C-alpha positions as CSV (number, residue, x, y, z in Angstrom):
1,X,0.0,0.0,0.0
2,X,1.6,3.3,-1.1
3,X,4.7,1.2,-1.9
4,X,4.8,-0.5,1.5
5,X,3.9,-4.0,2.5
6,X,1.1,-3.8,5.0
7,X,-0.1,-6.8,7.0
8,X,-3.8,-7.5,6.5
9,X,-6.3,-6.8,9.3
10,X,-9.7,-8.0,8.0
11,X,-12.5,-6.4,10.1
12,X,-10.4,-3.7,11.6
13,X,-10.9,0.0,11.1
14,X,-7.6,1.1,9.5
15,X,-7.2,0.8,5.8
16,X,-5.5,-2.6,6.1
17,X,-8.9,-3.9,7.3
18,X,-11.5,-2.2,5.2
19,X,-10.0,-0.6,2.1
20,X,-9.6,-3.0,-0.8
21,X,-9.0,-2.5,-4.5
22,X,-11.8,-2.6,-7.0
23,X,-11.0,-4.0,-10.5
24,X,-13.2,-3.4,-13.5
25,X,-12.8,-4.7,-17.1
26,X,-15.0,-3.7,-20.0
27,X,-13.1,-3.8,-23.3
28,X,-14.1,-1.0,-25.6
29,X,-15.7,1.0,-22.8
30,X,-13.1,1.1,-19.9
31,X,-9.6,2.0,-20.9
32,X,-7.2,-0.7,-19.9
33,X,-4.3,-0.1,-17.5
34,X,-5.9,2.9,-15.7
35,X,-5.6,3.4,-11.9
36,X,-7.4,5.8,-9.7
37,X,-7.3,6.9,-6.1
38,X,-11.0,7.6,-6.1
39,X,-13.1,5.9,-3.4
40,X,-16.4,4.0,-3.6
41,X,-18.4,1.9,-1.2
42,X,-20.8,-1.0,-1.4
43,X,-23.8,1.2,-1.7
44,X,-22.4,2.5,-5.0
45,X,-22.5,-1.0,-6.7
46,X,-26.3,-1.1,-7.2
47,X,-26.6,2.3,-9.0
48,X,-23.5,1.6,-11.1
49,X,-24.8,-1.8,-12.3
50,X,-28.2,-0.2,-12.9
51,X,-26.7,2.5,-15.1
52,X,-24.7,-0.1,-17.0
53,X,-27.9,-2.0,-17.8
54,X,-29.9,1.1,-18.6
55,X,-32.2,0.7,-15.6
56,X,-33.4,3.4,-13.2
57,X,-33.4,3.0,-9.4
58,X,-36.7,4.6,-8.5
59,X,-36.4,4.6,-4.7
60,X,-34.0,6.7,-2.7
61,X,-30.6,5.1,-2.0
62,X,-27.3,6.2,-0.5
63,X,-25.2,5.0,-3.4
64,X,-24.0,6.9,-6.5
65,X,-23.0,5.4,-9.8
66,X,-19.3,5.5,-10.6
67,X,-19.7,4.4,-14.2
68,X,-18.8,7.8,-15.5
69,X,-15.5,7.7,-13.6
70,X,-14.7,4.2,-15.0
71,X,-15.2,5.7,-18.5
72,X,-12.7,8.5,-17.7
73,X,-14.8,11.2,-16.0
74,X,-14.4,12.7,-12.6
75,X,-14.9,10.7,-9.4
76,X,-18.6,10.6,-8.3
77,X,-18.0,10.3,-4.6
78,X,-15.9,12.6,-2.4
79,X,-16.9,11.4,1.1
80,X,-17.7,7.9,2.3
81,X,-19.2,6.9,5.6
82,X,-18.7,3.6,7.4
83,X,-20.0,2.0,10.7
84,X,-18.8,-1.4,11.8
85,X,-19.1,-3.8,14.7
86,X,-16.8,-6.8,14.4
87,X,-19.2,-9.3,15.9
88,X,-22.5,-7.4,15.5
89,X,-24.5,-5.6,18.1
90,X,-25.2,-1.9,18.8
91,X,-21.7,-0.9,19.8
92,X,-19.5,-0.2,16.8
93,X,-17.0,2.3,15.4
94,X,-17.7,4.8,12.7
95,X,-15.8,7.2,10.4
96,X,-16.1,9.4,7.4
97,X,-13.3,9.6,4.9
98,X,-12.0,11.0,1.6
99,X,-9.3,9.4,-0.4
100,X,-6.7,10.8,1.9
101,X,-8.3,11.8,5.2
102,X,-10.3,9.8,7.8
103,X,-12.3,11.3,10.7
104,X,-13.6,9.1,13.5
105,X,-16.6,9.9,15.6
106,X,-14.3,10.4,18.6
107,X,-12.7,13.3,16.8
108,X,-9.4,11.6,15.8
109,X,-8.3,12.6,12.3
110,X,-5.7,10.7,10.2
111,X,-4.0,11.4,6.9
112,X,-4.4,7.8,5.8
113,X,-2.3,8.4,2.6
114,X,0.8,9.1,4.7
115,X,-0.2,7.2,7.9
116,X,-1.6,3.9,6.6
117,X,-1.6,2.2,10.0
118,X,-3.2,5.3,11.7
119,X,-0.5,5.7,14.4
120,X,-0.4,9.5,14.4
121,X,-3.7,11.4,14.7
122,X,-3.5,15.0,13.4
123,X,-4.4,17.7,16.0
124,X,-6.6,20.6,15.1
125,X,-3.6,23.0,15.5
126,X,-1.7,21.3,12.7
127,X,-4.5,21.9,10.1
128,X,-4.2,24.5,7.4
129,X,-7.2,26.1,5.7
130,X,-7.6,23.4,3.1
131,X,-7.5,20.5,5.6
132,X,-9.8,22.4,8.0
133,X,-12.4,22.5,5.2
134,X,-11.9,18.8,4.6
135,X,-12.4,18.0,8.3
136,X,-15.6,20.1,8.3
137,X,-17.0,18.0,5.4
138,X,-16.2,14.8,7.2
139,X,-17.8,16.0,10.4
140,X,-20.9,17.0,8.5
141,X,-21.2,13.5,7.1
142,X,-20.8,12.0,10.6
143,X,-23.5,14.4,11.9
144,X,-25.8,13.5,8.9
145,X,-25.6,9.8,9.8
146,X,-26.1,10.2,13.5
147,X,-29.1,8.4,14.9
148,X,-30.0,6.7,11.5
149,X,-29.4,3.1,12.6
150,X,-32.4,1.2,14.0
151,X,-31.5,-0.6,17.2
152,X,-33.2,-4.0,17.8
153,X,-33.4,-5.8,21.2
154,X,-33.8,-9.3,19.9
155,X,-34.5,-10.6,23.4
156,X,-38.0,-9.1,23.1
157,X,-38.8,-11.4,20.2
158,X,-39.9,-15.0,20.4
159,X,-37.3,-17.2,18.8
160,X,-38.7,-19.5,16.1
161,X,-37.2,-22.3,14.0
162,X,-40.0,-22.5,11.5
163,X,-38.0,-21.0,8.6
164,X,-34.6,-22.1,9.8
165,X,-32.8,-24.8,7.8
166,X,-32.3,-28.0,9.9
167,X,-28.8,-29.3,10.2
168,X,-28.3,-32.2,7.7
169,X,-27.6,-35.5,9.4
170,X,-24.7,-37.3,7.8
171,X,-24.6,-40.9,9.2
172,X,-21.7,-43.2,8.8
173,X,-23.9,-45.9,7.3
174,X,-27.5,-46.1,5.9
175,X,-29.7,-49.1,4.9
176,X,-32.5,-48.5,2.5
177,X,-35.8,-49.8,3.8
178,X,-37.3,-52.6,1.8
179,X,-36.4,-54.9,-1.1
180,X,-36.8,-54.1,-4.8
181,X,-36.8,-55.7,-8.3
182,X,-33.4,-56.0,-9.9
183,X,-30.4,-54.8,-7.9
184,X,-29.0,-51.5,-6.6
185,X,-27.5,-49.4,-9.5
186,X,-26.6,-46.1,-7.8
187,X,-27.3,-43.7,-4.9
188,X,-27.3,-39.9,-4.7
189,X,-28.2,-37.4,-2.1
190,X,-30.4,-34.3,-2.3
191,X,-29.7,-30.8,-0.9
192,X,-31.8,-31.5,2.2
193,X,-30.0,-34.7,3.1
194,X,-32.5,-37.2,1.8
195,X,-31.1,-40.2,-0.2
196,X,-32.3,-41.5,-3.6
197,X,-31.7,-45.1,-4.4
198,X,-31.9,-46.5,-8.0
199,X,-32.7,-50.1,-8.5
200,X,-33.0,-51.8,-11.9
201,X,-36.8,-51.4,-11.8
202,X,-37.5,-49.1,-8.8
203,X,-36.6,-45.6,-7.7
204,X,-36.8,-44.9,-4.0
205,X,-36.5,-41.8,-1.8
206,X,-35.6,-42.1,1.8
207,X,-34.8,-39.8,4.7
208,X,-31.2,-39.6,6.0
209,X,-31.9,-42.7,8.1
210,X,-33.1,-44.9,5.2
211,X,-36.8,-44.7,6.0
212,X,-38.9,-44.8,2.7
213,X,-40.6,-41.5,1.9
214,X,-41.6,-42.3,-1.7
215,X,-41.0,-45.2,-4.1
216,X,-42.1,-45.8,-7.7
217,X,-41.8,-48.6,-10.3
218,X,-39.6,-47.7,-13.3
219,X,-38.9,-49.4,-16.6
220,X,-36.1,-51.9,-17.0
221,X,-33.1,-50.9,-17.1
222,X,-32.6,-47.9,-14.8
223,X,-29.0,-47.3,-13.8
224,X,-26.9,-44.9,-11.7
225,X,-28.4,-41.5,-10.6
226,X,-27.3,-38.0,-9.6
227,X,-28.9,-34.9,-8.1
228,X,-28.9,-31.4,-9.4
229,X,-31.2,-28.4,-8.8
230,X,-34.1,-30.3,-7.2
231,X,-34.1,-33.0,-9.9
232,X,-32.9,-36.7,-10.1
233,X,-31.1,-37.7,-13.3
234,X,-30.9,-41.4,-14.1
235,X,-28.9,-43.2,-16.8
236,X,-31.3,-45.6,-18.6
237,X,-30.6,-48.3,-21.2
238,X,-33.4,-50.2,-23.0
239,X,-31.0,-52.1,-25.3
240,X,-28.0,-54.4,-24.9
241,X,-25.1,-53.8,-22.6
242,X,-21.5,-54.5,-23.6
243,X,-22.3,-55.6,-27.1
244,X,-19.3,-55.0,-29.5
245,X,-21.8,-53.8,-32.2
246,X,-23.6,-51.4,-29.8
247,X,-27.3,-52.2,-30.0
248,X,-28.0,-50.1,-26.9
249,X,-30.8,-47.6,-26.5
250,X,-29.6,-44.9,-24.1
251,X,-31.5,-42.2,-22.3
252,X,-31.4,-39.9,-19.3
253,X,-34.7,-39.8,-17.3
254,X,-35.3,-36.8,-15.1
255,X,-37.4,-37.0,-12.0
256,X,-38.6,-34.5,-9.4
257,X,-36.8,-35.0,-6.2
258,X,-39.9,-33.9,-4.3
259,X,-42.4,-36.6,-5.5
260,X,-40.4,-38.7,-8.0
261,X,-42.7,-37.7,-10.9
262,X,-41.1,-38.0,-14.3
263,X,-40.3,-34.6,-15.7
264,X,-38.4,-35.3,-19.0
265,X,-36.4,-37.8,-21.1
266,X,-33.3,-37.1,-23.1
267,X,-31.6,-39.4,-25.7
268,X,-27.9,-40.0,-25.2
269,X,-27.2,-42.5,-27.9
270,X,-23.6,-41.6,-28.2
271,X,-23.0,-44.0,-25.2
272,X,-22.5,-46.9,-27.6
273,X,-22.3,-49.9,-25.3
274,X,-25.0,-49.0,-22.8
275,X,-25.5,-46.0,-20.4
276,X,-25.0,-47.2,-16.8
277,X,-23.6,-44.2,-14.8
278,X,-24.2,-40.5,-14.5
279,X,-22.7,-37.6,-12.6
280,X,-22.9,-33.8,-12.7
281,X,-20.5,-30.9,-12.0
282,X,-21.1,-27.2,-12.7
283,X,-24.0,-27.9,-15.1
284,X,-22.0,-30.5,-17.0
285,X,-23.4,-34.0,-17.1
286,X,-21.2,-37.0,-17.7
287,X,-22.6,-40.4,-18.8
288,X,-20.6,-43.6,-18.5
289,X,-21.4,-47.2,-19.3
290,X,-20.5,-50.7,-20.3
291,X,-17.8,-51.9,-22.7
292,X,-17.1,-55.2,-24.4
293,X,-14.5,-57.6,-22.9
294,X,-10.9,-56.6,-23.3
295,X,-11.1,-52.9,-24.1
296,X,-8.0,-51.3,-22.5
297,X,-9.6,-47.9,-21.7
298,X,-12.9,-46.3,-20.6
299,X,-15.0,-43.6,-22.1
300,X,-16.8,-40.6,-20.6
301,X,-19.6,-38.8,-22.6
302,X,-20.0,-35.2,-21.8
303,X,-23.3,-33.3,-22.2
304,X,-24.5,-29.8,-21.4
305,X,-27.5,-29.0,-19.2
306,X,-29.9,-29.6,-22.1
307,X,-28.1,-32.9,-22.9
308,X,-26.6,-31.7,-26.1
309,X,-23.6,-33.9,-26.7
310,X,-20.3,-32.1,-26.3
311,X,-17.4,-34.5,-26.2
312,X,-16.2,-38.0,-25.6
313,X,-13.3,-38.2,-23.1
314,X,-10.9,-41.2,-22.9
315,X,-9.7,-42.5,-19.6
316,X,-6.4,-44.4,-19.9
317,X,-7.4,-46.7,-17.1
318,X,-6.3,-50.0,-18.5
319,X,-8.8,-52.9,-18.7
320,X,-11.8,-52.8,-16.3
321,X,-14.4,-55.6,-16.6
322,X,-17.3,-54.4,-18.7
323,X,-16.6,-50.7,-18.3
324,X,-17.9,-48.3,-15.6
325,X,-21.1,-48.7,-13.5
326,X,-21.3,-45.3,-11.7
327,X,-19.6,-42.0,-11.2
328,X,-19.3,-39.1,-8.7
329,X,-17.2,-35.9,-8.2
330,X,-15.8,-35.5,-4.7
331,X,-12.7,-34.1,-3.0
332,X,-11.7,-32.4,-6.3
333,X,-11.6,-35.7,-8.3
334,X,-13.8,-37.9,-10.4
335,X,-14.5,-41.3,-8.9
336,X,-15.7,-44.2,-11.2
337,X,-17.0,-47.5,-9.8
338,X,-16.4,-50.3,-12.2
339,X,-17.8,-53.8,-12.4
340,X,-16.1,-56.3,-10.1
341,X,-13.6,-54.7,-7.7
342,X,-12.1,-51.7,-9.4
343,X,-12.5,-48.0,-8.3
344,X,-10.9,-45.3,-10.5
345,X,-9.8,-41.9,-9.4
346,X,-9.1,-39.2,-12.0
347,X,-8.4,-35.5,-12.1
348,X,-11.1,-33.1,-13.4
349,X,-9.8,-33.6,-16.9
350,X,-9.8,-37.4,-16.6
351,X,-6.1,-38.2,-16.0
352,X,-5.9,-41.3,-13.8
353,X,-4.3,-40.8,-10.4
354,X,-5.6,-43.9,-8.7
355,X,-6.8,-47.4,-9.5
356,X,-7.9,-49.4,-6.5
357,X,-9.0,-52.9,-5.6
358,X,-12.3,-51.9,-4.1
359,X,-15.9,-52.8,-4.9
360,X,-18.0,-49.7,-5.6
361,X,-20.0,-51.2,-8.4
362,X,-23.4,-50.5,-6.8
363,X,-22.7,-46.7,-6.2
364,X,-20.3,-44.1,-5.1
365,X,-21.1,-40.6,-3.8
366,X,-19.7,-37.8,-1.7
367,X,-19.3,-38.9,1.9
368,X,-20.3,-37.4,5.2
369,X,-17.1,-35.3,5.3
370,X,-14.3,-34.2,3.0
371,X,-12.2,-37.2,3.9
372,X,-14.6,-40.0,2.9
373,X,-16.9,-41.4,0.2
374,X,-20.2,-43.2,0.6
375,X,-19.8,-46.6,-1.1
376,X,-22.8,-48.7,-1.9
377,X,-23.5,-52.4,-1.7
378,X,-26.5,-54.7,-1.7
379,X,-27.6,-58.3,-1.8
380,X,-30.2,-60.1,-3.9
381,X,-32.5,-62.8,-2.8
382,X,-35.9,-64.4,-3.6
383,X,-37.8,-61.4,-2.2
384,X,-35.7,-58.8,-4.2
385,X,-32.6,-56.7,-3.6
386,X,-31.7,-54.4,-0.8
387,X,-29.3,-51.5,-0.7
388,X,-26.9,-49.8,1.8
389,X,-24.1,-47.3,1.9
390,X,-21.2,-47.0,4.2
391,X,-18.6,-44.2,4.7
392,X,-15.1,-45.2,3.7
393,X,-12.0,-43.1,4.4
394,X,-10.4,-42.1,1.1
395,X,-6.9,-42.6,2.7
396,X,-7.8,-46.4,2.9
397,X,-7.8,-46.7,-0.9
398,X,-4.0,-46.0,-1.0
399,X,-3.5,-49.4,0.6
400,X,-5.4,-51.1,-2.3
401,X,-3.6,-49.7,-5.3
402,X,-3.7,-51.8,-8.5
403,X,-0.6,-51.7,-10.6
404,X,-1.4,-52.8,-14.1
405,X,2.2,-53.6,-14.9
406,X,2.4,-56.2,-12.2
């Protein structure tokens, strides 16, 4: 700051704690490479954006647009006022400032351009005519803002939790209530903590403890699922799996996470050997699936939010039996559960960084904390199939590394 290295002090009153740079870029409108010592505050953001968009702010506000200054005109604000309490409450500190001078409500005045750390207040006797005028402007702003803050005594109000978000329970293990046709294909979790379980011919919604809230029968063959923006996305194949000639019929079915009603269907026929797994990150959907025996790599099919096909990615994973069953993004990596006992870990751009001897073929999803994954399992009997998930520490996988050259 002013050519000196200043230790930060977030939340404190000197400039090291509350004066930060503002960067604007608008090619063709704002000249590149400019700097200015003009000041602005948060109240100025709204009118500036409104002016950029050609909108008018019809109600009275404190802020003033600084768009003209960004375009090369004069600064729009000469004085800025601030009141702050570090941990809330009615007792705070306040000041008014220009680019160079800062006056606190206790009368202390600082030349913040020369005295960044505010160690040496300037006494009234040291002021010349110009700085006395500046001080008067700052005092006028402090007087204008006096008594404008509404004080609330929250102890007078009845506390309610009606509109408060309940803490999401993240158990170490969950068993899905009931048995269902086919076998477990994948599990995902909604934003409120409920789990969604995809079986070959059933879709089930449970609470965080595994108690059924809703279940529906679905056409054969539903696969892995993922959650995004209040919807459940399921990879579906009505054709063959793992056929060298293809002969699959691939879709993504979209269900409401509220009542499991079917909302839409999208063809994803690029997944040649059968859509089995699906995952989402930043509005980008990835569909994975089966492969014929002996293929020494895996494929990931990328779609946008409307399921327009974007690209096929190749994972240099070595052979995994019949491709990939499910997928999830967690701890900054993609995780792919394969048939048999292979779990793949890749970077966001699908470079393999781990291949483990661990069975996640029935589902993998983000775990209860940032050091674990939920891994799914299930058994099939005469009455149908069950499903369960268990938290597994990611560090454990490093003891189960598969080395393809051995």
